[in-house]
ChimeraX commands (.cxc) that place a marker at each C-alpha (Angstrom):
marker #1 position -22.96,-32.24,-26.06 radius 0.5
marker #1 position -21.76,-29.56,-27.84 radius 0.5
marker #1 position -24.41,-27.45,-29.46 radius 0.5
marker #1 position -24.30,-26.10,-32.87 radius 0.5
marker #1 position -25.15,-23.13,-33.49 radius 0.5
marker #1 position -25.68,-21.13,-36.83 radius 0.5
marker #1 position -26.07,-17.96,-38.63 radius 0.5
marker #1 position -30.12,-18.27,-40.32 radius 0.5
marker #1 position -30.66,-14.76,-42.18 radius 0.5
marker #1 position -34.70,-15.04,-41.89 radius 0.5
marker #1 position -37.16,-13.76,-39.37 radius 0.5
marker #1 position -37.20,-16.51,-36.06 radius 0.5
marker #1 position -40.46,-17.12,-33.95 radius 0.5
marker #1 position -40.60,-19.04,-31.09 radius 0.5
marker #1 position -43.25,-21.71,-31.47 radius 0.5
marker #1 position -42.87,-22.00,-35.07 radius 0.5
marker #1 position -40.56,-24.17,-36.96 radius 0.5
marker #1 position -37.90,-22.63,-40.07 radius 0.5
marker #1 position -35.94,-24.80,-42.97 radius 0.5
marker #1 position -31.69,-23.63,-43.34 radius 0.5
marker #1 position -30.97,-22.77,-46.29 radius 0.5
marker #1 position -29.09,-25.90,-48.73 radius 0.5
marker #1 position -25.49,-25.13,-47.34 radius 0.5
marker #1 position -26.50,-24.62,-43.76 radius 0.5
marker #1 position -28.02,-27.59,-44.00 radius 0.5
marker #1 position -25.72,-29.50,-45.56 radius 0.5
marker #1 position -23.22,-28.17,-42.97 radius 0.5
marker #1 position -25.50,-29.67,-40.14 radius 0.5
marker #1 position -26.34,-32.73,-41.22 radius 0.5
marker #1 position -23.65,-34.40,-43.17 radius 0.5
marker #1 position -20.09,-32.22,-41.27 radius 0.5
marker #1 position -21.81,-31.43,-37.90 radius 0.5
marker #1 position -23.91,-35.21,-37.79 radius 0.5
marker #1 position -26.99,-33.64,-36.24 radius 0.5
marker #1 position -29.13,-36.16,-35.37 radius 0.5
marker #1 position -33.29,-35.91,-34.96 radius 0.5
marker #1 position -34.05,-33.64,-31.73 radius 0.5
marker #1 position -30.49,-32.20,-31.25 radius 0.5
marker #1 position -30.33,-29.08,-30.31 radius 0.5
marker #1 position -29.20,-26.41,-32.40 radius 0.5
marker #1 position -28.71,-22.53,-31.75 radius 0.5
marker #1 position -29.78,-20.19,-34.58 radius 0.5
marker #1 position -29.16,-16.10,-34.59 radius 0.5
marker #1 position -30.47,-14.02,-37.38 radius 0.5
marker #1 position -28.38,-10.81,-36.31 radius 0.5
marker #1 position -31.45,-8.83,-33.91 radius 0.5
marker #1 position -29.71,-9.78,-31.14 radius 0.5
marker #1 position -31.14,-12.83,-29.52 radius 0.5
marker #1 position -29.99,-16.56,-29.64 radius 0.5
marker #1 position -32.97,-18.52,-30.75 radius 0.5
marker #1 position -32.96,-22.04,-28.97 radius 0.5
marker #1 position -33.84,-24.65,-31.36 radius 0.5
marker #1 position -34.59,-28.71,-32.15 radius 0.5
marker #1 position -33.69,-31.12,-35.64 radius 0.5
marker #1 position -37.11,-32.55,-36.77 radius 0.5
marker #1 position -35.45,-34.61,-39.76 radius 0.5
marker #1 position -31.94,-35.21,-41.26 radius 0.5
marker #1 position -32.82,-33.03,-44.77 radius 0.5
marker #1 position -29.08,-32.09,-45.95 radius 0.5
marker #1 position -30.54,-30.12,-48.14 radius 0.5
marker #1 position -33.64,-28.51,-46.28 radius 0.5
marker #1 position -33.23,-29.47,-42.79 radius 0.5
marker #1 position -36.57,-28.62,-40.66 radius 0.5
marker #1 position -36.34,-26.81,-37.10 radius 0.5
marker #1 position -38.78,-26.06,-34.36 radius 0.5
marker #1 position -38.20,-22.42,-32.65 radius 0.5
marker #1 position -38.69,-23.43,-28.47 radius 0.5
marker #1 position -36.99,-20.07,-27.34 radius 0.5
marker #1 position -34.93,-17.12,-27.26 radius 0.5
marker #1 position -32.55,-15.91,-25.42 radius 0.5
marker #1 position -30.89,-11.90,-25.61 radius 0.5
marker #1 position -27.54,-12.14,-26.19 radius 0.5
marker #1 position -25.51,-9.14,-24.31 radius 0.5
marker #1 position -21.84,-9.82,-25.45 radius 0.5
marker #1 position -21.26,-6.68,-27.68 radius 0.5
marker #1 position -18.36,-4.16,-26.97 radius 0.5
marker #1 position -18.95,-0.52,-25.40 radius 0.5
marker #1 position -16.33,0.48,-28.07 radius 0.5
marker #1 position -17.65,1.12,-31.60 radius 0.5
marker #1 position -14.32,-0.05,-33.33 radius 0.5
marker #1 position -14.19,0.57,-37.18 radius 0.5
marker #1 position -10.96,-1.17,-38.67 radius 0.5
marker #1 position -9.84,0.56,-42.13 radius 0.5
marker #1 position -8.01,-2.03,-43.42 radius 0.5
marker #1 position -5.88,-1.56,-46.56 radius 0.5
marker #1 position -6.08,-4.33,-48.90 radius 0.5
marker #1 position -3.71,-7.47,-48.75 radius 0.5
marker #1 position -3.60,-11.07,-50.23 radius 0.5
marker #1 position -7.04,-13.02,-49.74 radius 0.5
marker #1 position -5.41,-15.33,-46.26 radius 0.5
marker #1 position -4.41,-12.03,-44.77 radius 0.5
marker #1 position -7.72,-10.50,-45.14 radius 0.5
marker #1 position -9.42,-13.15,-44.16 radius 0.5
marker #1 position -6.94,-13.53,-41.07 radius 0.5
marker #1 position -8.11,-10.24,-40.10 radius 0.5
marker #1 position -11.47,-10.08,-40.57 radius 0.5
marker #1 position -11.95,-13.35,-38.62 radius 0.5
marker #1 position -9.70,-12.46,-35.70 radius 0.5
marker #1 position -11.54,-8.92,-35.39 radius 0.5
marker #1 position -14.78,-9.73,-35.22 radius 0.5
marker #1 position -14.37,-12.05,-32.64 radius 0.5
marker #1 position -12.04,-9.42,-30.76 radius 0.5
marker #1 position -15.45,-7.85,-31.35 radius 0.5
marker #1 position -15.10,-5.15,-33.98 radius 0.5
marker #1 position -18.37,-3.03,-34.65 radius 0.5
marker #1 position -17.31,-2.41,-39.13 radius 0.5
marker #1 position -14.81,-3.07,-40.93 radius 0.5
marker #1 position -14.10,-1.08,-44.25 radius 0.5
marker #1 position -11.65,-2.16,-46.86 radius 0.5
marker #1 position -9.27,0.15,-49.00 radius 0.5
marker #1 position -7.24,0.52,-51.90 radius 0.5
marker #1 position -3.55,1.80,-50.75 radius 0.5
marker #1 position -0.58,2.63,-52.62 radius 0.5
marker #1 position 1.01,-0.26,-51.94 radius 0.5
marker #1 position -2.20,-2.36,-51.71 radius 0.5
marker #1 position -1.39,-5.95,-54.38 radius 0.5
marker #1 position -4.44,-5.52,-56.23 radius 0.5
marker #1 position -4.92,-7.27,-59.85 radius 0.5
marker #1 position -8.45,-8.55,-59.84 radius 0.5
marker #1 position -11.11,-7.03,-61.85 radius 0.5
marker #1 position -14.85,-5.63,-60.18 radius 0.5
marker #1 position -16.38,-9.03,-60.37 radius 0.5
marker #1 position -13.61,-10.95,-58.36 radius 0.5
marker #1 position -13.66,-8.14,-56.22 radius 0.5
marker #1 position -17.39,-8.45,-55.93 radius 0.5
marker #1 position -16.91,-12.06,-54.93 radius 0.5
marker #1 position -13.77,-11.58,-52.59 radius 0.5
marker #1 position -16.10,-9.05,-50.60 radius 0.5
marker #1 position -19.23,-11.56,-50.49 radius 0.5
marker #1 position -16.83,-14.49,-49.41 radius 0.5
marker #1 position -15.24,-12.00,-46.32 radius 0.5
marker #1 position -19.21,-11.62,-45.08 radius 0.5
marker #1 position -19.03,-15.22,-44.76 radius 0.5
marker #1 position -15.86,-14.45,-43.11 radius 0.5
marker #1 position -17.41,-12.56,-40.56 radius 0.5
marker #1 position -20.32,-14.81,-40.40 radius 0.5
marker #1 position -18.93,-18.26,-39.69 radius 0.5
marker #1 position -17.00,-15.46,-36.36 radius 0.5
marker #1 position -19.81,-14.53,-35.07 radius 0.5
marker #1 position -20.96,-17.94,-34.90 radius 0.5
marker #1 position -17.86,-19.14,-33.09 radius 0.5
marker #1 position -17.55,-16.22,-30.68 radius 0.5
marker #1 position -21.20,-16.18,-29.73 radius 0.5
marker #1 position -21.79,-12.82,-31.22 radius 0.5
marker #1 position -25.35,-12.25,-32.18 radius 0.5
marker #1 position -24.39,-8.92,-33.98 radius 0.5
marker #1 position -22.78,-9.06,-37.31 radius 0.5
marker #1 position -20.36,-6.29,-38.41 radius 0.5
marker #1 position -20.72,-4.96,-41.45 radius 0.5
marker #1 position -18.12,-4.82,-44.32 radius 0.5
marker #1 position -19.14,-2.15,-46.32 radius 0.5
marker #1 position -17.83,-2.00,-50.04 radius 0.5
marker #1 position -14.32,-1.12,-51.22 radius 0.5
marker #1 position -13.16,1.98,-51.62 radius 0.5
marker #1 position -10.03,4.29,-52.70 radius 0.5
marker #1 position -8.25,5.64,-49.56 radius 0.5
marker #1 position -8.86,8.95,-50.76 radius 0.5
marker #1 position -12.56,8.52,-50.26 radius 0.5
marker #1 position -12.16,7.79,-46.12 radius 0.5
marker #1 position -13.90,10.76,-45.47 radius 0.5
marker #1 position -17.37,9.86,-47.35 radius 0.5
marker #1 position -17.15,6.04,-44.88 radius 0.5
marker #1 position -16.56,7.87,-41.61 radius 0.5
marker #1 position -17.92,10.10,-38.70 radius 0.5
marker #1 position -16.20,13.57,-38.07 radius 0.5
marker #1 position -16.85,12.68,-34.00 radius 0.5
marker #1 position -14.23,9.56,-33.95 radius 0.5
marker #1 position -11.26,9.03,-32.23 radius 0.5
marker #1 position -8.92,8.68,-35.34 radius 0.5
marker #1 position -5.64,6.47,-35.36 radius 0.5
marker #1 position -3.12,4.65,-37.33 radius 0.5
marker #1 position 0.07,2.80,-37.14 radius 0.5
marker #1 position 3.51,4.11,-37.92 radius 0.5
marker #1 position 6.95,2.62,-36.50 radius 0.5
marker #1 position 7.79,6.43,-36.28 radius 0.5
marker #1 position 5.39,7.59,-34.23 radius 0.5
marker #1 position 6.06,9.21,-30.51 radius 0.5
marker #1 position 2.60,8.65,-29.09 radius 0.5
marker #1 position 2.59,5.23,-27.63 radius 0.5
marker #1 position -1.45,3.44,-27.78 radius 0.5
marker #1 position -1.39,3.29,-24.40 radius 0.5
marker #1 position -0.59,7.06,-24.16 radius 0.5
marker #1 position -3.71,8.45,-26.68 radius 0.5
marker #1 position -5.90,9.35,-23.52 radius 0.5
marker #1 position -3.13,11.71,-22.69 radius 0.5
marker #1 position -3.34,13.53,-26.36 radius 0.5
marker #1 position -7.44,13.08,-26.30 radius 0.5
marker #1 position -9.59,15.08,-23.94 radius 0.5
marker #1 position -12.65,12.98,-24.44 radius 0.5
marker #1 position -11.41,10.13,-22.18 radius 0.5
marker #1 position -14.76,8.13,-22.48 radius 0.5
marker #1 position -14.94,8.34,-26.34 radius 0.5
marker #1 position -16.68,5.34,-27.72 radius 0.5
marker #1 position -16.26,5.79,-31.30 radius 0.5
marker #1 position -12.65,4.56,-32.29 radius 0.5
marker #1 position -11.41,4.42,-36.39 radius 0.5
marker #1 position -8.28,2.34,-36.95 radius 0.5
marker #1 position -6.23,2.47,-40.19 radius 0.5
marker #1 position -4.06,-0.38,-41.20 radius 0.5
marker #1 position -2.07,-0.18,-44.18 radius 0.5
marker #1 position -1.50,-3.44,-46.45 radius 0.5
marker #1 position 1.64,-5.25,-46.94 radius 0.5
marker #1 position 4.75,-2.38,-47.11 radius 0.5
marker #1 position 2.68,-0.06,-44.39 radius 0.5
marker #1 position 1.40,3.22,-45.94 radius 0.5
marker #1 position 3.38,5.56,-48.06 radius 0.5
marker #1 position 4.42,9.03,-46.36 radius 0.5
marker #1 position 1.70,10.59,-48.75 radius 0.5
marker #1 position -0.82,8.49,-47.45 radius 0.5
marker #1 position 0.38,9.33,-44.00 radius 0.5
marker #1 position -0.10,12.66,-44.41 radius 0.5
marker #1 position -3.08,12.72,-46.42 radius 0.5
marker #1 position -4.55,10.96,-43.57 radius 0.5
marker #1 position -3.00,13.64,-40.87 radius 0.5
marker #1 position -4.79,16.22,-42.40 radius 0.5
marker #1 position -8.28,13.88,-41.94 radius 0.5
marker #1 position -7.26,14.22,-37.93 radius 0.5
marker #1 position -5.92,10.73,-37.84 radius 0.5
marker #1 position -3.08,10.42,-34.96 radius 0.5
marker #1 position -0.27,8.31,-35.80 radius 0.5
marker #1 position 0.62,5.77,-33.08 radius 0.5
marker #1 position 3.16,3.40,-31.85 radius 0.5
marker #1 position 2.15,-0.33,-30.74 radius 0.5
marker #1 position 5.04,-1.21,-29.28 radius 0.5
marker #1 position 9.40,-1.37,-30.61 radius 0.5
marker #1 position 7.97,-4.36,-33.28 radius 0.5
marker #1 position 6.79,-4.43,-36.63 radius 0.5
marker #1 position 3.45,-6.00,-37.03 radius 0.5
marker #1 position 2.57,-7.95,-40.00 radius 0.5
marker #1 position -1.02,-6.43,-41.43 radius 0.5
marker #1 position -3.14,-9.50,-40.69 radius 0.5
marker #1 position -1.49,-8.61,-37.28 radius 0.5
marker #1 position -1.91,-5.18,-36.27 radius 0.5
marker #1 position -5.64,-4.62,-36.70 radius 0.5
marker #1 position -6.36,-7.54,-34.40 radius 0.5
marker #1 position -3.80,-6.40,-32.02 radius 0.5
marker #1 position -4.82,-2.80,-32.06 radius 0.5
marker #1 position -8.32,-3.81,-31.08 radius 0.5
marker #1 position -7.51,-6.66,-27.98 radius 0.5
marker #1 position -5.60,-3.39,-26.61 radius 0.5
marker #1 position -7.78,-1.20,-27.09 radius 0.5
marker #1 position -10.42,-3.50,-25.42 radius 0.5
marker #1 position -8.28,-3.44,-22.46 radius 0.5
marker #1 position -7.84,0.17,-22.52 radius 0.5
marker #1 position -10.89,1.20,-22.98 radius 0.5
marker #1 position -13.39,-1.64,-23.88 radius 0.5
marker #1 position -14.68,-5.12,-22.21 radius 0.5
marker #1 position -11.79,-7.02,-21.88 radius 0.5
marker link #1:1,2 radius 0.2
marker link #1:2,3 radius 0.2
marker link #1:3,4 radius 0.2
marker link #1:4,5 radius 0.2
marker link #1:5,6 radius 0.2
marker link #1:6,7 radius 0.2
marker link #1:7,8 radius 0.2
marker link #1:8,9 radius 0.2
marker link #1:9,10 radius 0.2
marker link #1:10,11 radius 0.2
marker link #1:11,12 radius 0.2
marker link #1:12,13 radius 0.2
marker link #1:13,14 radius 0.2
marker link #1:14,15 radius 0.2
marker link #1:15,16 radius 0.2
marker link #1:16,17 radius 0.2
marker link #1:17,18 radius 0.2
marker link #1:18,19 radius 0.2
marker link #1:19,20 radius 0.2
marker link #1:20,21 radius 0.2
marker link #1:21,22 radius 0.2
marker link #1:22,23 radius 0.2
marker link #1:23,24 radius 0.2
marker link #1:24,25 radius 0.2
marker link #1:25,26 radius 0.2
marker link #1:26,27 radius 0.2
marker link #1:27,28 radius 0.2
marker link #1:28,29 radius 0.2
marker link #1:29,30 radius 0.2
marker link #1:30,31 radius 0.2
marker link #1:31,32 radius 0.2
marker link #1:32,33 radius 0.2
marker link #1:33,34 radius 0.2
marker link #1:34,35 radius 0.2
marker link #1:35,36 radius 0.2
marker link #1:36,37 radius 0.2
marker link #1:37,38 radius 0.2
marker link #1:38,39 radius 0.2
marker link #1:39,40 radius 0.2
marker link #1:40,41 radius 0.2
marker link #1:41,42 radius 0.2
marker link #1:42,43 radius 0.2
marker link #1:43,44 radius 0.2
marker link #1:44,45 radius 0.2
marker link #1:45,46 radius 0.2
marker link #1:46,47 radius 0.2
marker link #1:47,48 radius 0.2
marker link #1:48,49 radius 0.2
marker link #1:49,50 radius 0.2
marker link #1:50,51 radius 0.2
marker link #1:51,52 radius 0.2
marker link #1:52,53 radius 0.2
marker link #1:53,54 radius 0.2
marker link #1:54,55 radius 0.2
marker link #1:55,56 radius 0.2
marker link #1:56,57 radius 0.2
marker link #1:57,58 radius 0.2
marker link #1:58,59 radius 0.2
marker link #1:59,60 radius 0.2
marker link #1:60,61 radius 0.2
marker link #1:61,62 radius 0.2
marker link #1:62,63 radius 0.2
marker link #1:63,64 radius 0.2
marker link #1:64,65 radius 0.2
marker link #1:65,66 radius 0.2
marker link #1:66,67 radius 0.2
marker link #1:67,68 radius 0.2
marker link #1:68,69 radius 0.2
marker link #1:69,70 radius 0.2
marker link #1:70,71 radius 0.2
marker link #1:71,72 radius 0.2
marker link #1:72,73 radius 0.2
marker link #1:73,74 radius 0.2
marker link #1:74,75 radius 0.2
marker link #1:75,76 radius 0.2
marker link #1:76,77 radius 0.2
marker link #1:77,78 radius 0.2
marker link #1:78,79 radius 0.2
marker link #1:79,80 radius 0.2
marker link #1:80,81 radius 0.2
marker link #1:81,82 radius 0.2
marker link #1:82,83 radius 0.2
marker link #1:83,84 radius 0.2
marker link #1:84,85 radius 0.2
marker link #1:85,86 radius 0.2
marker link #1:86,87 radius 0.2
marker link #1:87,88 radius 0.2
marker link #1:88,89 radius 0.2
marker link #1:89,90 radius 0.2
marker link #1:90,91 radius 0.2
marker link #1:91,92 radius 0.2
marker link #1:92,93 radius 0.2
marker link #1:93,94 radius 0.2
marker link #1:94,95 radius 0.2
marker link #1:95,96 radius 0.2
marker link #1:96,97 radius 0.2
marker link #1:97,98 radius 0.2
marker link #1:98,99 radius 0.2
marker link #1:99,100 radius 0.2
marker link #1:100,101 radius 0.2
marker link #1:101,102 radius 0.2
marker link #1:102,103 radius 0.2
marker link #1:103,104 radius 0.2
marker link #1:104,105 radius 0.2
marker link #1:105,106 radius 0.2
marker link #1:106,107 radius 0.2
marker link #1:107,108 radius 0.2
marker link #1:108,109 radius 0.2
marker link #1:109,110 radius 0.2
marker link #1:110,111 radius 0.2
marker link #1:111,112 radius 0.2
marker link #1:112,113 radius 0.2
marker link #1:113,114 radius 0.2
marker link #1:114,115 radius 0.2
marker link #1:115,116 radius 0.2
marker link #1:116,117 radius 0.2
marker link #1:117,118 radius 0.2
marker link #1:118,119 radius 0.2
marker link #1:119,120 radius 0.2
marker link #1:120,121 radius 0.2
marker link #1:121,122 radius 0.2
marker link #1:122,123 radius 0.2
marker link #1:123,124 radius 0.2
marker link #1:124,125 radius 0.2
marker link #1:125,126 radius 0.2
marker link #1:126,127 radius 0.2
marker link #1:127,128 radius 0.2
marker link #1:128,129 radius 0.2
marker link #1:129,130 radius 0.2
marker link #1:130,131 radius 0.2
marker link #1:131,132 radius 0.2
marker link #1:132,133 radius 0.2
marker link #1:133,134 radius 0.2
marker link #1:134,135 radius 0.2
marker link #1:135,136 radius 0.2
marker link #1:136,137 radius 0.2
marker link #1:137,138 radius 0.2
marker link #1:138,139 radius 0.2
marker link #1:139,140 radius 0.2
marker link #1:140,141 radius 0.2
marker link #1:141,142 radius 0.2
marker link #1:142,143 radius 0.2
marker link #1:143,144 radius 0.2
marker link #1:144,145 radius 0.2
marker link #1:145,146 radius 0.2
marker link #1:146,147 radius 0.2
marker link #1:147,148 radius 0.2
marker link #1:148,149 radius 0.2
marker link #1:149,150 radius 0.2
marker link #1:150,151 radius 0.2
marker link #1:151,152 radius 0.2
marker link #1:152,153 radius 0.2
marker link #1:153,154 radius 0.2
marker link #1:154,155 radius 0.2
marker link #1:155,156 radius 0.2
marker link #1:156,157 radius 0.2
marker link #1:157,158 radius 0.2
marker link #1:158,159 radius 0.2
marker link #1:159,160 radius 0.2
marker link #1:160,161 radius 0.2
marker link #1:161,162 radius 0.2
marker link #1:162,163 radius 0.2
marker link #1:163,164 radius 0.2
marker link #1:164,165 radius 0.2
marker link #1:165,166 radius 0.2
marker link #1:166,167 radius 0.2
marker link #1:167,168 radius 0.2
marker link #1:168,169 radius 0.2
marker link #1:169,170 radius 0.2
marker link #1:170,171 radius 0.2
marker link #1:171,172 radius 0.2
marker link #1:172,173 radius 0.2
marker link #1:173,174 radius 0.2
marker link #1:174,175 radius 0.2
marker link #1:175,176 radius 0.2
marker link #1:176,177 radius 0.2
marker link #1:177,178 radius 0.2
marker link #1:178,179 radius 0.2
marker link #1:179,180 radius 0.2
marker link #1:180,181 radius 0.2
marker link #1:181,182 radius 0.2
marker link #1:182,183 radius 0.2
marker link #1:183,184 radius 0.2
marker link #1:184,185 radius 0.2
marker link #1:185,186 radius 0.2
marker link #1:186,187 radius 0.2
marker link #1:187,188 radius 0.2
marker link #1:188,189 radius 0.2
marker link #1:189,190 radius 0.2
marker link #1:190,191 radius 0.2
marker link #1:191,192 radius 0.2
marker link #1:192,193 radius 0.2
marker link #1:193,194 radius 0.2
marker link #1:194,195 radius 0.2
marker link #1:195,196 radius 0.2
marker link #1:196,197 radius 0.2
marker link #1:197,198 radius 0.2
marker link #1:198,199 radius 0.2
marker link #1:199,200 radius 0.2
marker link #1:200,201 radius 0.2
marker link #1:201,202 radius 0.2
marker link #1:202,203 radius 0.2
marker link #1:203,204 radius 0.2
marker link #1:204,205 radius 0.2
marker link #1:205,206 radius 0.2
marker link #1:206,207 radius 0.2
marker link #1:207,208 radius 0.2
marker link #1:208,209 radius 0.2
marker link #1:209,210 radius 0.2
marker link #1:210,211 radius 0.2
marker link #1:211,212 radius 0.2
marker link #1:212,213 radius 0.2
marker link #1:213,214 radius 0.2
marker link #1:214,215 radius 0.2
marker link #1:215,216 radius 0.2
marker link #1:216,217 radius 0.2
marker link #1:217,218 radius 0.2
marker link #1:218,219 radius 0.2
marker link #1:219,220 radius 0.2
marker link #1:220,221 radius 0.2
marker link #1:221,222 radius 0.2
marker link #1:222,223 radius 0.2
marker link #1:223,224 radius 0.2
marker link #1:224,225 radius 0.2
marker link #1:225,226 radius 0.2
marker link #1:226,227 radius 0.2
marker link #1:227,228 radius 0.2
marker link #1:228,229 radius 0.2
marker link #1:229,230 radius 0.2
marker link #1:230,231 radius 0.2
marker link #1:231,232 radius 0.2
marker link #1:232,233 radius 0.2
marker link #1:233,234 radius 0.2
marker link #1:234,235 radius 0.2
marker link #1:235,236 radius 0.2
marker link #1:236,237 radius 0.2
marker link #1:237,238 radius 0.2
marker link #1:238,239 radius 0.2
marker link #1:239,240 radius 0.2
marker link #1:240,241 radius 0.2
marker link #1:241,242 radius 0.2
marker link #1:242,243 radius 0.2
marker link #1:243,244 radius 0.2
marker link #1:244,245 radius 0.2
marker link #1:245,246 radius 0.2
marker link #1:246,247 radius 0.2
marker link #1:247,248 radius 0.2
view
């Protein structure tokens, strides 16, 4: 039997019961067709999986008993922050989903010169809420118990306020002479576990933006001889870093 795993943003205590929210209840009962006494795993971001049992089939407010909990230690040793230039909605969703599955620590959406941004503040707030739900769904699927932070959208020029200074900072550039696999030769601290990755939107970063990032100690690197789409680039670099320095 497939074990259902759901995010539940409430305190969870073994030996007690909890009610799922409307959306989770509907998904559990109507979509996944869970029955009474079926097992369900809940997580709330505290680093544990909680083994539960379905007590009813109320699709608006399902009651679960919390039986036990298991500590989950599957977070990467790398603290990778993806600084993602805003791209089209479907591409942002793909980037966020795959990056979370691959172990990203934090995502910072940024507005770049070539970001196709035709939306007001209210729509941007709704997009941000949706992206955070995408991240939660990716955690449900991938078994992560820690939900990566997705920050508010910022301008690229304000990036210094959102990143730490003691990190390895890289950005992709087709013209870069340094390849991703050789960054250790260009950086003295091989054990550096905090890495910031800047990925441009569709069309990439312009020359002024690359110069600005260079002034903020971002190293331009190449990720092979082919030009990657914006939704491919972030997950590809995260995967490569997980192999080179992380837990792959």
